[in-house]
N, C-alpha and C positions, 0 to 999 in steps of 0.2 A: 354098772350101778348108776350111771349117769342118765341113762335112757336113749343114748344115741345108737347103741348097737341094737337095741329093740326097735328103733326107727329104721335101720338098715335092714334088719329081718323082716319087717313089715313091708318095706319097699320090695324086698326079694319075693316075698310071698305075693304081694299085689301084681307083681310083673311075670310071675310064673317061672322065676329062675330056680334052679336047683342049688341047695347051700351044701357046701361040703366044708370039711375041716382043713385049714391050711396049716402053715407052721408058725411058731411064735404065738399062738393063741388066737390067731385071727381066723375068720371064716371067709370063705369064697362063694359068692354068688355068681354061677357061671351062666353063660349063653343068654345074657341080657338082651332083649330083642328091640329095644327102643333106641332112638337117636340118643347117642350119649353126649356128654361134654367131650370136647376134643380129646382125643386118645382112646385107648382100647379098655381102660378101667378107671373107676373112681372109688372113694372109700367114704362110708357112712358108718361111724362109730368104728367097731372092729370087724366090720363086713367090707370086703373088697368085692366090688361089683364089676364084673367083667363081660364083655360081648364075646368072650372066647371061653374055651374050657379051663377048669381048674388045672389040669396038666399042662396047658399052654403056659399059664401064669406061673406055675411052679418048676417050669423047666430051668436048668442051669443057665442057659443063655439069657434068661430074663430074671436072674437073681437080682439085679440092681432095680429093675422096675418093681420087683416084689418088696424090696428093701424100701424103696420109696414110699410105696402105699403103706407099708407097716409103720413108717414114721408118722404118716397122716393118721393112722389108729392111734398112736401115743399122743398126738396133738389132741385128738378127740377125748381121750381119756384124761387129760390134763384139764381141758376147757369145758368139756360136756357140751350142752347145747349152745354155749357161747361161742363155739367154734364157728357155727355158721354166719352169724353177723360179722365176726371178725374176719373170716375168711373172704366175705363179699367185699368188705371195706378194702382189704388188702388187694383183691383183684381190681377195683376201682382205681386204687392208688397206682397200681402197675399199668393199667391201661392208660391212665392220664399221663403218666411219664413215658411210656413207650407204646408200641402196638400190640403187646401181649399182656394177657391176664396174669401170666406166670413169672416173668423175668424179674420184676421187682416186688413181688409177692413174697412177704416174709414166710409164709407157710410152705410155699413151693421152694424157695431157697433153703429153708430149714430141712425140708425132705430130701433135697438134693436135686437141683435143676436137671443135670445131665443124667442122673438116675431115672427121673421122670420123663426124659426125652424132651425137655425144654431147651431152648438155646439159653446159653450162660450170659449172653450179653447182647443187648440191642441198643441201637442209638436212641438217645433221648429226644423227644419231640422238640421242635424248635422253640416252642414257648417256655419250656423249662430251661434251655440254654440261654435264652434272652434274659429270663429272670435271675438265674444262678451264675450266669457268665460261664466262660471257658477257661477257668483257671488251669494252670499247668497241672497235669496229673489228676485232675478232678473230673470224674465222670457221671457224678450223681449228686443230687441235692443232699442236705443233710437228712439223716433219718431213714436212709435207704440202704 
């Protein structure tokens, strides 16, 4: 209803991927042939776009990855097109604090870092430690 799934379907059509039904109301666009963001899949609206087959993503041993991507679909359902700028701001925040766009990204943390094959913790950049100090038991600045 918010248009993001339509954008996912248009991306799938424009790139020649085949769309199949997945579980939990999501669609899977399989065999995406272009360079992807890091990883084997990403989500646009309720469409999970993968460079593998739908069977690969739906296999039991990848249930956690599929669940991670379904959580992103729920984030899109809630935020609609606002997901894109919010996600990129969260990526920038994470990169500014660490070397990863995912580790301190609220959207990736909310979707489950380990489920999405992200490291769960990385050291903070030296400038962050300098500003916020190395308080005992504190590994992150406020708001992360």
